[in-house]
C-alpha positions as CSV (number, residue, x, y, z in Angstrom):
1,M,-53.5,48.9,3.7
2,Q,-55.9,49.1,0.8
3,N,-54.4,50.6,-2.4
4,S,-57.7,51.3,-4.1
5,I,-61.4,51.8,-3.5
6,I,-63.9,50.1,-5.9
7,L,-66.3,52.6,-7.4
8,S,-68.2,50.2,-9.6
9,E,-67.7,46.8,-11.2
10,T,-69.0,44.1,-13.5
11,D,-67.8,40.6,-14.3
12,N,-65.3,41.9,-16.9
13,A,-64.6,45.5,-15.7
14,Q,-63.8,47.4,-12.6
15,I,-63.4,51.1,-11.8
16,V,-61.3,52.0,-8.8
17,Q,-59.9,55.1,-7.2
18,F,-56.2,54.7,-6.2
19,T,-55.8,55.9,-2.6
20,H,-52.3,57.2,-2.9
21,C,-52.9,59.6,-5.9
22,G,-56.6,59.9,-6.3
23,H,-56.5,58.8,-10.0
24,I,-59.2,56.6,-11.4
25,G,-58.4,53.3,-12.9
26,I,-60.6,51.7,-15.5
27,K,-59.8,48.0,-15.7
28,C,-61.4,46.1,-18.6
29,N,-60.3,42.5,-18.9
30,N,-56.5,42.8,-19.0
31,T,-56.3,46.5,-19.8
32,L,-55.9,49.3,-17.2
33,L,-56.5,52.9,-18.2
34,S,-55.5,55.4,-15.5
35,L,-56.9,59.0,-15.5
36,N,-56.9,61.9,-13.1
37,K,-60.3,63.0,-11.9
38,S,-60.8,65.8,-14.5
39,D,-59.8,63.5,-17.4
40,F,-62.1,60.8,-16.0
41,Q,-65.0,63.2,-16.0
42,K,-64.3,64.1,-19.6
43,F,-63.9,60.5,-20.6
44,V,-67.3,59.6,-19.0
45,S,-68.9,62.6,-20.7
46,T,-67.5,61.6,-24.1
47,Y,-68.4,57.9,-23.6
48,Q,-72.0,58.7,-22.6
49,N,-72.5,60.7,-25.8
50,I,-71.2,58.0,-28.2
51,K,-73.9,56.4,-30.4
52,F,-72.8,52.8,-30.7
53,H,-74.7,52.0,-33.9
54,K,-73.5,55.2,-35.6
55,Y,-69.8,54.5,-35.0
56,S,-69.4,50.7,-34.7
57,I,-67.9,48.7,-37.5
58,I,-68.3,45.0,-38.5
59,F,-65.3,42.9,-37.7
60,P,-64.3,39.8,-39.7
61,D,-66.3,37.6,-37.2
62,D,-69.5,39.5,-38.2
63,M,-69.7,41.2,-34.8
64,K,-70.3,44.9,-34.6
65,R,-67.7,46.6,-32.4
66,L,-66.9,50.1,-31.4
67,I,-63.3,51.2,-31.4
68,M,-62.7,54.0,-28.9
69,T,-59.5,56.0,-28.7
70,T,-57.9,56.7,-25.3
71,P,-55.5,59.3,-24.0
72,A,-52.7,56.8,-24.8
73,Q,-51.8,57.3,-28.4
74,N,-51.6,53.7,-29.5
75,V,-54.2,52.2,-27.2
76,Q,-57.8,51.8,-28.3
77,L,-60.7,50.1,-26.5
78,C,-62.9,47.8,-28.5
79,F,-66.5,46.9,-27.4
80,T,-69.4,44.8,-28.5
81,I,-72.8,46.4,-27.9
82,D,-73.2,44.5,-24.6
83,E,-69.7,45.4,-23.4
84,F,-70.3,49.0,-24.4
85,N,-73.6,49.3,-22.5
86,S,-72.1,47.5,-19.5
87,M,-69.1,49.9,-19.4
88,K,-71.4,52.9,-19.8
89,K,-73.4,51.7,-16.7
90,I,-70.3,51.4,-14.5
91,L,-68.7,54.6,-15.7
92,T,-71.9,56.4,-14.8
93,E,-72.1,54.7,-11.4
94,A,-68.5,55.5,-10.6
95,L,-68.9,59.2,-11.6
96,I,-72.0,59.5,-9.4
97,L,-70.1,58.0,-6.5
98,L,-67.1,60.3,-7.0
99,N,-69.5,63.3,-7.1
100,A,-71.2,62.2,-4.0
101,K,-67.9,61.7,-2.2
102,S,-66.8,65.2,-3.2
103,L,-70.0,66.7,-1.8
104,I,-69.6,64.9,1.5
105,N,-65.9,65.7,1.9
106,P,-64.9,68.4,-0.6
107,N,-61.3,68.8,0.9
108,N,-60.4,65.2,0.0
109,Y,-61.8,64.9,-3.5
């Protein structure tokens, strides 16, 4: 039995929906952030409105990175511009797929 359905993925990240609870998992390298559907929609909306160049900071290795808070108090996500844009793309794809699934079968989503 499959425990999750892939909604979108890249080489370093994957977004899945867990079949037993319906929550959305955002896996980025070795980090997994799990959100219910409502919180996932809010997370994507917030993420899509972030201006990388406005909020990024320069790290000691001279790379600009954006630090993003998460619902977990002591867990932040850290992205370079390429990682940020890649994550934005798969978050958007996953949200579109979830919305399409809910239109097709509103009782299950």
